[in-house]
C-alpha positions in Angstrom: 135.4 125.9 90.0 133.0 127.9 87.8 134.9 126.9 84.7 134.4 123.2 85.7 130.6 123.7 86.1 130.3 125.6 82.8 132.2 123.0 80.9 129.8 121.3 78.4 131.7 118.0 78.3 131.4 117.6 82.1 127.7 118.8 82.3 126.7 116.2 79.7 128.4 113.4 81.6 127.8 114.4 85.2 124.4 112.7 85.6 125.8 109.5 84.1 128.7 109.6 86.5 126.4 110.1 89.5 124.3 107.1 88.4 127.5 105.1 88.0 128.5 105.9 91.6 125.1 105.2 93.1 124.2 102.0 91.2 126.9 99.7 92.8 125.9 101.0 96.2 122.3 100.1 95.8 123.0 96.9 94.0 125.4 95.5 96.7 123.9 96.7 99.9 120.7 94.7 99.4 122.8 91.5 99.5 124.2 92.0 103.0 121.0 91.1 104.8 119.8 87.6 104.0 116.5 85.9 104.8 115.8 82.2 104.4 112.7 80.2 105.1 113.0 76.7 106.6 110.6 73.9 107.7 111.3 72.6 111.2 109.8 69.2 112.1 108.2 68.8 115.5 111.2 67.2 117.3 113.5 70.0 116.1 111.3 72.9 117.1 112.5 73.3 120.7 116.2 73.2 119.6 115.8 75.7 116.8 113.3 78.1 118.4 115.0 78.2 121.8 117.7 80.3 120.1 115.0 82.7 118.9 116.5 85.6 121.0 120.0 85.0 119.7 119.0 85.2 116.0 116.3 87.0 114.2 114.0 84.0 113.9 110.3 84.5 113.1 107.6 81.8 113.1 105.7 82.2 109.8 103.2 79.3 110.0 102.4 76.1 111.8 100.9 72.9 110.5 99.1 71.0 113.2 98.8 67.2 113.5 95.1 67.4 112.7 96.0 68.9 109.2 95.1 72.5 109.8 97.5 75.3 109.0 97.8 78.4 111.1 99.5 81.5 109.6 101.1 83.5 112.4 103.3 85.8 110.4 103.5 89.3 111.9 101.7 88.1 115.1 104.7 88.3 117.4 104.9 84.5 117.9 107.3 83.2 120.5 108.4 79.8 121.5 108.3 79.5 125.3 109.6 76.6 127.3 107.2 77.2 130.2 104.0 79.3 130.0 101.5 79.3 132.9 102.3 75.7 133.8 102.4 74.4 130.2 105.7 73.2 128.7 106.9 73.9 125.2 104.3 76.2 123.7 104.1 78.7 120.9 102.4 81.9 122.0 101.0 84.5 119.7 98.7 87.4 119.8 95.9 88.4 117.3 93.9 91.6 117.0 90.3 91.6 115.9 88.0 94.5 115.2 84.5 94.1 116.6 81.4 96.3 116.3 80.3 97.5 119.7 77.4 99.7 118.4 76.4 101.2 115.1 79.4 103.1 113.9 81.6 102.2 116.8 84.4 99.6 116.6 86.7 98.2 119.2 90.1 96.5 118.8 90.2 93.3 120.8 93.5 91.4 121.4 93.4 87.7 121.9 96.3 85.6 123.2 96.6 82.1 121.6 98.7 79.2 122.8 99.5 76.1 120.8 101.3 73.2 122.5 104.3 71.6 120.8 102.7 68.2 121.0 99.9 69.4 118.6 102.4 70.7 115.9 103.5 68.6 113.0 106.0 71.2 111.6 106.7 74.9 111.8 107.8 77.2 109.0 110.3 79.7 110.2 112.1 82.7 108.7 115.7 83.3 109.6 117.2 86.8 108.9 120.8 87.7 109.5 123.2 90.5 108.6 126.5 89.3 107.1 129.1 91.5 108.6 132.0 90.4 106.5 130.1 90.9 103.3 128.9 94.3 104.4 132.5 95.5 105.2 133.7 94.2 101.8 131.0 95.9 99.9 131.5 99.2 101.7 135.2 99.1 101.1 134.8 98.0 97.5 132.2 100.7 96.8 134.5 103.4 98.4 137.4 102.2 96.3 135.3 102.3 93.2 134.1 105.8 93.9 137.6 106.9 94.5 138.8 105.3 91.3 136.0 107.0 89.3 136.7 110.3 90.9 140.5 110.0 90.0 139.7 109.1 86.4 137.2 112.0 86.1 139.6 114.4 87.7 142.4 113.3 85.4 140.2 113.6 82.3 139.0 117.1 83.4 142.6 118.2 84.1 143.7 117.0 80.7 140.8 118.7 79.0 141.6 122.0 80.7 145.3 121.7 79.9 144.4 121.1 76.2 142.1 124.2 76.2 144.8 126.3 77.8 147.4 125.2 75.3 145.0 126.0 72.4 144.3 129.4 73.9 148.0 130.3 74.3 148.7 130.1 70.6 
């Protein structure tokens, strides 16, 4: 083992080999999780957002029929069929910081509700993990790593055999 680590040929190429092994892994694993943004018109909102629990669907923004746009990204927005007697609403929470006294601040949470009848369209973000692609990438990278290790092992073995033959004369 010590002769392998002291081998100049291997020491020069080992960092490159490590990068060759790591690069495909980082390149392909990012593609297994996909996110797409869609516009959903008012009549499609109940159908699309009622499956919010099944998929990773996040409401990004809403355009109201009066023309105003409300950004609700990262505000834990949810589509609810029934909320406190109101049908088909989008519920979200906002946090505001207010001054209570000089040098003192307080975080105040406000719940907001927008009825579906007031919405022209919603912009949603759908994220999903592609299981088949993930399995294929993991198996492919493992096979690539194994192939590279076999090639490097064969090259190192041939190099040592050549050195031993040179030393025996």
